[in-house]
C-alpha positions as CSV (number, residue, x, y, z in Angstrom):
1,X,-116.1,39.6,36.9
2,X,-117.9,36.7,38.7
3,X,-120.2,36.7,36.0
4,X,-117.9,36.8,33.4
5,X,-115.7,33.8,35.5
6,X,-119.3,31.3,35.6
7,X,-119.9,32.4,31.4
8,X,-116.3,31.2,30.6
9,X,-117.3,27.9,32.8
10,X,-120.2,27.6,30.9
11,X,-119.3,24.7,28.9
12,X,-118.3,22.8,31.4
13,X,-119.8,24.0,34.6
14,X,-118.6,20.9,37.0
15,X,-114.7,22.5,36.5
16,X,-115.4,25.9,38.5
17,X,-115.1,27.2,41.3
18,X,-118.1,27.5,43.7
19,X,-119.3,31.3,44.6
20,X,-117.3,30.7,48.2
21,X,-113.8,29.5,46.8
22,X,-113.9,31.8,43.8
23,X,-114.1,34.5,46.6
24,X,-111.9,33.0,48.4
25,X,-109.3,32.4,45.6
26,X,-110.1,36.3,44.8
27,X,-109.5,37.1,48.3
28,X,-105.4,35.7,48.0
29,X,-106.3,31.9,48.9
30,X,-104.9,29.7,46.2
31,X,-103.3,26.4,46.4
32,X,-99.8,25.6,46.9
33,X,-98.5,25.5,42.6
34,X,-101.3,27.3,41.5
35,X,-100.7,31.2,40.7
36,X,-102.7,34.1,43.3
37,X,-105.4,36.2,41.8
38,X,-103.9,39.5,40.6
39,X,-106.0,41.6,42.5
40,X,-106.0,39.9,45.6
41,X,-104.1,42.9,47.5
42,X,-107.5,45.0,47.2
43,X,-109.8,45.3,49.9
44,X,-112.2,43.8,47.9
45,X,-111.6,42.7,45.1
46,X,-114.5,40.9,44.1
47,X,-116.2,44.7,43.6
48,X,-113.5,46.2,41.1
49,X,-114.7,48.6,39.2
50,X,-112.8,50.2,36.3
51,X,-111.5,46.8,34.8
52,X,-113.0,47.1,30.6
53,X,-113.9,43.8,29.3
54,X,-111.9,42.5,26.6
55,X,-114.0,40.7,23.7
56,X,-111.1,39.6,22.6
57,X,-108.8,38.0,25.1
58,X,-104.9,37.7,24.1
59,X,-103.7,34.6,25.6
60,X,-101.1,33.9,23.3
61,X,-98.9,34.5,25.8
62,X,-99.3,31.1,27.5
63,X,-97.3,28.6,27.0
64,X,-98.8,25.2,25.9
65,X,-99.2,23.2,28.9
66,X,-101.3,26.5,29.9
67,X,-103.7,26.1,27.1
68,X,-103.9,22.7,26.9
69,X,-104.8,23.5,30.6
70,X,-107.1,26.5,29.7
71,X,-108.9,24.3,26.8
72,X,-109.5,20.9,29.2
73,X,-111.4,23.3,31.8
74,X,-113.2,25.9,30.2
75,X,-114.2,23.4,26.8
76,X,-112.9,27.2,25.0
77,X,-110.1,27.4,22.1
78,X,-107.7,30.1,23.5
79,X,-108.8,32.1,20.7
80,X,-111.9,33.0,21.8
81,X,-114.4,35.9,21.9
82,X,-116.7,37.4,25.0
83,X,-119.9,37.8,24.2
84,X,-121.6,41.5,24.8
85,X,-124.5,39.0,27.5
86,X,-121.6,37.6,29.4
87,X,-121.6,40.4,31.6
88,X,-125.4,39.8,32.1
89,X,-124.7,35.8,32.7
90,X,-126.0,35.0,35.8
91,X,-127.2,31.2,35.2
92,X,-125.0,30.5,38.0
93,X,-126.2,32.1,41.0
94,X,-129.8,30.1,40.4
95,X,-128.0,26.9,41.2
96,X,-129.1,24.7,43.7
97,X,-126.7,24.3,46.3
98,X,-124.6,20.7,46.7
99,X,-124.8,19.0,50.2
100,X,-122.2,17.6,51.6
101,X,-122.1,14.4,53.6
102,X,-120.3,14.4,56.7
């Protein structure tokens, strides 16, 4: 799932959550007002097995504001296709850690 997530954001990586932020979100920690991760009740949501990747996700159930937010965050049209190579996408693993000044 992490690889698919990072593939979706490969056009706008600056908008993606970092690895630890993504894990935190997947474990049920979301900002107030944001919807929680749907599988956060599992003991280890990073290792979800048996989920089928849907190559042509149907986001038509989203309202217009969510569609605009999706396009702004990811740089992708809501009618996008997930390519087979997306499950192997691992560029995010090789990105340098951002150094924070305290």
